[in-house]
C-alpha positions as CSV (number, residue, x, y, z in Angstrom):
1,M,-6.3,-23.8,-33.1
2,S,-3.9,-21.5,-34.6
3,Q,-0.2,-22.5,-34.5
4,R,2.8,-20.6,-33.0
5,K,5.6,-19.4,-34.6
6,A,8.8,-21.9,-33.6
7,S,11.2,-19.0,-32.1
8,G,12.7,-17.7,-28.8
9,D,9.4,-16.9,-27.5
10,A,7.8,-20.9,-28.4
11,G,5.0,-21.6,-26.3
12,R,4.0,-17.6,-25.5
13,A,0.9,-16.6,-26.6
14,T,0.4,-14.3,-29.5
15,I,-1.8,-11.3,-30.4
16,R,-3.1,-13.8,-33.0
17,D,-4.0,-16.4,-30.7
18,V,-6.0,-13.7,-28.5
19,A,-7.9,-12.7,-31.5
20,E,-8.9,-16.0,-32.3
21,R,-9.7,-16.8,-28.8
22,A,-11.6,-13.5,-28.5
23,G,-13.5,-14.0,-32.2
24,V,-12.3,-10.5,-32.9
25,S,-9.8,-9.0,-35.6
26,V,-5.9,-8.5,-34.4
27,A,-6.6,-4.9,-35.6
28,S,-9.3,-4.7,-32.4
29,V,-7.2,-6.6,-29.9
30,S,-4.0,-3.8,-31.1
31,R,-6.6,-1.3,-30.2
32,V,-8.1,-2.6,-27.0
33,L,-4.1,-2.8,-26.0
34,S,-2.7,0.3,-26.9
35,G,-5.6,2.1,-25.0
36,N,-5.1,4.9,-28.0
37,Y,-8.0,4.0,-29.7
38,P,-11.8,4.5,-28.6
39,V,-13.5,0.6,-28.4
40,S,-16.6,-0.4,-26.6
41,E,-16.7,-1.4,-23.1
42,D,-18.0,-5.5,-24.5
43,L,-15.0,-5.5,-26.8
44,R,-12.1,-4.9,-23.9
45,R,-13.5,-7.1,-21.7
46,K,-14.3,-9.9,-23.9
47,V,-10.4,-8.9,-25.0
48,M,-9.0,-8.1,-21.4
49,K,-10.5,-11.5,-20.2
50,V,-8.7,-13.6,-23.5
51,V,-5.2,-11.6,-22.0
52,R,-5.4,-12.7,-18.5
53,D,-6.7,-16.4,-19.9
54,L,-3.8,-16.9,-22.1
55,D,-1.6,-14.9,-19.8
56,Y,-0.7,-13.0,-23.0
57,V,2.4,-10.5,-22.8
58,T,2.9,-8.0,-25.8
59,N,5.9,-9.5,-27.5
60,A,8.0,-6.3,-28.0
61,H,8.1,-5.5,-24.0
62,A,8.8,-9.4,-23.5
63,R,11.9,-9.5,-25.7
64,S,12.8,-5.7,-24.6
65,L,13.0,-7.4,-20.9
66,A,14.6,-10.4,-21.8
67,G,17.1,-8.3,-24.2
68,G,18.8,-6.7,-21.3
69,G,18.4,-3.1,-21.7
70,T,18.1,-0.5,-18.8
71,P,15.9,-2.1,-16.0
72,T,12.7,-0.1,-15.3
73,V,10.7,-0.3,-11.6
74,A,7.1,0.3,-11.6
75,I,6.1,2.0,-8.4
76,L,2.1,2.0,-7.5
77,I,0.9,4.1,-5.1
78,N,-2.5,4.9,-3.7
79,N,-2.1,8.6,-3.7
80,I,0.4,10.3,-5.1
81,T,0.1,13.3,-2.6
82,G,0.2,11.2,0.0
83,A,3.1,12.0,2.2
84,A,4.0,9.2,3.6
85,F,4.2,6.9,0.6
86,A,6.1,9.8,-1.5
87,H,8.6,8.9,1.3
88,V,8.6,5.0,0.0
89,A,8.3,6.2,-3.7
90,K,11.9,8.4,-2.8
91,G,13.7,5.8,-1.7
92,V,13.0,3.4,-4.2
93,E,14.0,6.2,-7.1
94,S,16.6,7.2,-5.1
95,A,18.1,3.4,-4.9
96,A,17.0,3.2,-8.4
97,T,19.0,5.9,-9.7
98,L,22.3,5.1,-7.9
99,R,22.1,1.7,-10.0
100,G,21.4,3.5,-13.1
101,W,17.6,2.1,-13.4
102,L,14.5,4.3,-14.7
103,S,11.4,4.5,-12.3
104,L,7.9,4.6,-13.3
105,V,4.8,6.2,-10.9
106,G,1.6,5.1,-10.8
107,T,-2.0,5.8,-9.2
108,T,-4.7,3.3,-8.2
109,G,-6.9,5.8,-6.4
110,D,-7.6,3.8,-3.5
111,D,-9.5,1.0,-6.0
112,P,-8.2,-2.3,-5.5
113,E,-9.6,-3.0,-9.6
114,R,-7.4,-0.5,-10.7
115,E,-4.5,-1.7,-8.6
116,L,-4.9,-5.2,-10.1
117,A,-5.0,-3.5,-13.7
118,L,-1.8,-1.7,-13.7
119,V,0.0,-4.3,-11.9
120,N,-1.1,-6.1,-15.4
121,L,0.0,-3.4,-17.7
122,M,3.3,-3.2,-15.8
123,R,3.8,-7.2,-16.9
124,Q,3.1,-6.0,-20.6
125,Q,5.4,-3.3,-20.5
126,G,8.1,-5.9,-19.6
127,V,9.3,-3.7,-16.2
128,A,12.2,-5.3,-13.6
129,A,9.9,-5.2,-10.8
130,V,6.2,-3.8,-9.8
131,V,6.1,-2.5,-6.3
132,L,2.7,-1.9,-4.6
133,L,3.1,0.6,-1.8
134,G,0.0,0.6,1.2
135,G,-1.9,-1.5,2.7
136,A,-4.0,-3.9,0.6
137,Y,-7.4,-4.9,0.8
138,D,-8.7,-8.2,2.8
139,Y,-10.8,-9.7,0.0
140,D,-10.3,-13.5,-0.9
141,E,-10.4,-12.1,-4.7
142,Y,-8.0,-9.7,-4.4
143,Q,-5.4,-12.0,-2.6
144,L,-5.9,-15.0,-5.4
145,R,-6.0,-12.7,-8.5
146,M,-2.5,-10.7,-6.7
147,A,-1.0,-14.2,-6.3
148,R,-1.8,-14.7,-10.0
149,F,-0.2,-11.8,-11.0
150,A,3.4,-12.3,-8.8
151,R,3.4,-15.6,-10.5
152,S,3.0,-14.3,-14.3
153,L,5.6,-11.6,-13.4
154,D,8.1,-14.0,-12.3
155,A,7.3,-16.2,-15.4
156,A,8.3,-12.9,-17.6
157,G,11.4,-12.5,-15.5
158,S,9.9,-9.9,-13.8
159,H,9.2,-9.5,-10.0
160,L,6.5,-8.2,-7.5
161,V,7.4,-6.7,-4.5
162,L,4.9,-5.5,-1.6
163,V,5.6,-2.8,0.3
164,G,3.7,-1.9,3.3
165,R,1.2,-4.9,3.3
166,P,1.1,-8.1,4.4
167,P,2.9,-10.8,2.0
168,L,0.4,-13.2,0.2
169,E,-0.6,-16.4,1.3
170,G,1.2,-19.4,0.4
171,D,4.0,-19.9,-2.2
172,V,4.3,-16.6,-4.2
173,P,7.0,-15.7,-6.0
174,A,6.7,-11.7,-4.2
175,T,9.0,-9.9,-1.8
176,T,7.8,-8.1,0.9
177,V,9.1,-5.1,3.0
178,D,7.1,-4.5,5.7
179,Y,7.1,-2.9,9.1
180,D,6.0,-3.4,12.3
181,N,2.5,-1.7,11.8
182,E,0.7,-4.1,14.9
183,G,3.8,-3.6,17.1
184,G,3.8,0.4,16.6
185,A,0.1,0.8,17.3
186,Y,1.0,-1.5,20.4
187,A,3.2,1.0,21.6
188,M,1.9,4.0,20.5
189,A,-1.7,2.7,22.6
190,S,0.6,1.7,25.5
191,H,1.7,5.6,25.4
192,L,-1.8,6.5,26.1
193,L,-2.6,3.8,28.6
194,S,0.5,4.4,30.4
195,A,-0.5,8.4,30.9
196,G,-3.3,7.6,32.2
197,H,-6.2,7.9,29.2
198,R,-8.7,5.1,29.7
199,K,-11.3,6.4,26.8
200,V,-9.9,6.3,24.1
201,L,-11.1,7.3,20.7
202,V,-9.6,5.0,17.9
203,L,-9.2,6.2,14.1
204,P,-7.7,3.2,13.0
205,G,-8.8,3.5,8.9
206,H,-10.8,1.7,6.7
207,A,-12.0,-1.6,8.1
208,E,-11.2,-3.9,5.0
209,L,-7.4,-2.2,4.9
210,T,-4.8,-4.3,6.0
211,T,-2.7,-1.5,7.8
212,A,-5.7,0.0,9.9
213,Q,-6.1,-4.0,11.0
214,G,-3.2,-4.6,12.4
215,R,-3.5,-0.8,13.9
216,L,-6.5,-1.3,16.2
217,K,-5.4,-5.0,16.6
218,G,-2.4,-3.5,18.1
219,A,-4.2,-1.2,20.4
220,R,-6.4,-3.5,21.8
221,R,-3.8,-5.5,22.6
222,A,-2.1,-2.8,24.4
223,F,-5.6,-2.6,26.2
224,E,-5.6,-6.2,27.1
225,A,-2.5,-6.2,28.4
226,Y,-3.4,-2.8,30.7
227,G,-6.2,-4.9,32.3
228,V,-8.5,-2.2,30.5
229,P,-11.5,-2.9,28.7
230,F,-11.9,-2.0,25.0
231,D,-14.9,-0.7,23.8
232,P,-15.7,-1.1,20.4
233,G,-18.0,2.0,20.1
234,M,-15.3,3.8,20.5
235,V,-13.8,2.8,17.2
236,R,-14.5,5.0,14.1
237,H,-13.6,3.6,10.8
238,G,-12.5,5.7,7.6
239,P,-10.1,7.4,4.5
240,Y,-6.4,7.9,5.9
241,D,-7.5,11.9,5.2
242,Y,-7.7,15.0,7.4
243,E,-11.7,15.3,6.7
244,H,-12.1,12.0,8.5
245,G,-10.1,13.0,11.2
246,Y,-12.3,16.3,11.8
247,E,-15.7,14.7,11.1
248,A,-15.1,11.8,13.1
249,V,-14.0,13.9,16.1
250,E,-16.9,16.4,15.8
251,E,-19.3,13.4,15.3
252,A,-17.9,11.9,18.4
253,L,-18.5,15.5,20.4
254,E,-21.8,15.5,19.0
255,Q,-23.1,12.4,20.1
256,G,-21.7,13.0,24.1
257,L,-19.2,10.8,23.5
258,D,-16.7,11.0,26.4
259,F,-12.9,10.8,25.7
260,T,-9.7,11.9,26.8
261,A,-7.8,11.1,24.2
262,V,-7.3,10.4,20.2
263,L,-5.7,7.4,18.6
264,A,-5.7,8.6,14.8
265,G,-4.2,6.1,12.3
266,T,-2.0,8.7,10.6
267,D,-0.7,12.0,11.3
268,V,-3.1,13.8,8.7
269,V,-6.0,11.9,10.3
270,A,-4.5,14.0,13.5
271,A,-3.9,16.9,12.1
272,G,-8.2,17.0,11.3
273,A,-8.6,15.6,14.6
274,M,-7.3,18.4,16.7
275,Q,-8.7,21.0,14.4
276,A,-12.3,19.5,15.2
277,L,-11.4,19.5,18.8
278,R,-10.1,23.3,18.7
279,A,-13.2,24.3,16.9
280,A,-15.1,22.8,19.7
281,G,-13.1,24.8,22.1
282,L,-11.0,22.5,23.3
283,R,-7.4,22.7,23.8
284,V,-4.8,19.7,22.9
285,P,-3.6,18.3,25.3
286,E,-4.4,20.0,28.1
287,D,-8.6,18.9,27.4
288,V,-7.7,15.8,24.9
289,S,-4.5,14.1,23.8
290,I,-3.7,13.2,20.4
291,V,-1.1,11.1,18.7
292,G,-0.8,10.3,15.2
293,Y,0.8,7.5,13.5
294,D,3.9,7.5,10.1
295,D,6.2,10.3,11.5
296,I,5.9,12.4,8.1
297,P,7.0,15.7,8.5
298,L,3.5,17.1,9.0
299,A,3.7,16.0,12.9
300,S,6.3,18.2,13.9
301,Q,4.8,21.3,12.2
302,L,1.6,21.0,14.1
303,T,0.7,23.2,17.3
304,P,1.4,21.3,19.4
305,Q,4.1,19.3,17.7
306,L,2.6,15.4,17.5
307,T,3.9,12.6,19.6
308,T,3.6,9.4,16.6
309,V,4.9,6.4,15.7
310,H,7.8,6.6,13.3
311,V,8.1,4.5,10.4
312,P,11.1,4.0,8.1
313,Y,9.5,4.7,4.7
314,E,12.4,6.1,2.7
315,E,14.6,3.2,4.3
316,M,11.6,0.9,3.1
317,G,11.8,2.0,-0.5
318,R,15.7,1.6,-0.3
319,V,15.2,-2.0,0.7
320,A,12.8,-2.8,-1.6
321,L,14.8,-1.4,-4.8
322,R,17.9,-3.5,-3.2
323,A,15.8,-6.6,-2.5
324,V,15.0,-6.8,-6.4
325,A,18.8,-5.7,-7.9
326,D,20.1,-8.6,-5.9
327,R,17.9,-10.7,-7.3
328,R,18.6,-9.8,-11.0
329,E,22.5,-9.4,-10.2
330,G,22.7,-13.0,-8.6
331,N,21.3,-14.7,-11.7
332,G,22.6,-13.0,-14.8
333,G,19.4,-10.7,-14.7
334,R,16.9,-12.9,-14.0
335,R,15.4,-15.1,-11.1
336,K,12.4,-16.8,-11.1
337,G,10.2,-19.5,-8.9
338,S,12.2,-18.6,-5.7
339,D,10.2,-18.6,-2.3
340,G,9.0,-14.9,-1.4
341,E,11.4,-13.1,0.8
342,H,9.7,-10.8,4.2
343,L,11.6,-8.2,5.2
344,V,10.2,-6.3,8.3
345,L,11.6,-2.7,9.6
346,G,11.2,-1.6,13.1
347,T,9.0,1.4,14.3
348,H,9.3,3.6,17.7
349,V,7.3,5.7,19.5
350,V,8.4,9.6,18.9
351,V,7.6,11.8,22.0
352,R,6.5,15.1,21.5
353,N,4.0,17.2,23.2
354,S,0.3,16.5,22.2
355,V,0.1,14.1,25.5
356,Q,-0.8,14.6,29.3
357,P,-2.6,12.7,31.6
358,P,-6.2,13.1,31.6
359,G,-7.7,16.2,32.8
360,R,-11.3,17.6,33.8
361,R,-13.1,19.4,30.7
362,G,-16.7,20.3,30.7
């Protein structure tokens, strides 16, 4: 086994350790890690497995972090064009700027594997914190691997912050900045039920996404509270985009599904649903009521203006950055091994013009 140099980095794996364990040259490891040279997929997988096994962090970046240079926060977002979490990123960036910090933004493309890879890359880059935006996928493997990265970030003097998703299970050193997702859905469904709607088409999002699970759970709880049977056949899962809203409503109408309201998982989904209803010759809200979730600027720009759930996205971003800054400033720039912190912000219904009591159509 290779001998590591006695230095301030004693105990930390070196690039030579990675090369020896992988059975390749140091130059090959360097090419894989830099990403600037073409390498075979087999070589990349072999090297990255050893990197994970040894918890290797590029030394230059580790020294940069320890040296107390300008702190950098990495913001990882599913889709940079998505309005809701773009506001979270804005909140993080504005709070970072006030403290003289730098911000990096990376996109995951709704791919759990890419998200995990980016967390590892940012750890190697020596960032002060990695802020993950948006719902997580409810997979055991994801939970285990993300917990491992949280501990690795913590060991390197960095920190993982989860925004808009549930905290990781167990004793994991990660901060969670969440909002009352289920409560917002409960309030929104209750608003429809109190208006007299009983046949509601529900578009909560992808079934595996924790955000969608919370919103569906909140809606079901509202039906139960009102003593109204909840029909699982009225649920249509899919992505949080305009196309899903349009296609889900179009399909429901073609199937002859009887509904008087649409409970959309986001304002963008609601916009697609609204257009599908118009294409079918139906009026909103006279024939079908529609509600959304998020309260992005689009909600007040639609005709009619959309009743929705307000989520304080930008404030969530500011709170996330403050939590990281407080950790660093409270312990000489580094704080390791502390329990995870879970902060929850409130949501509320914003009543506009897209809901009225059910009428007759046909």
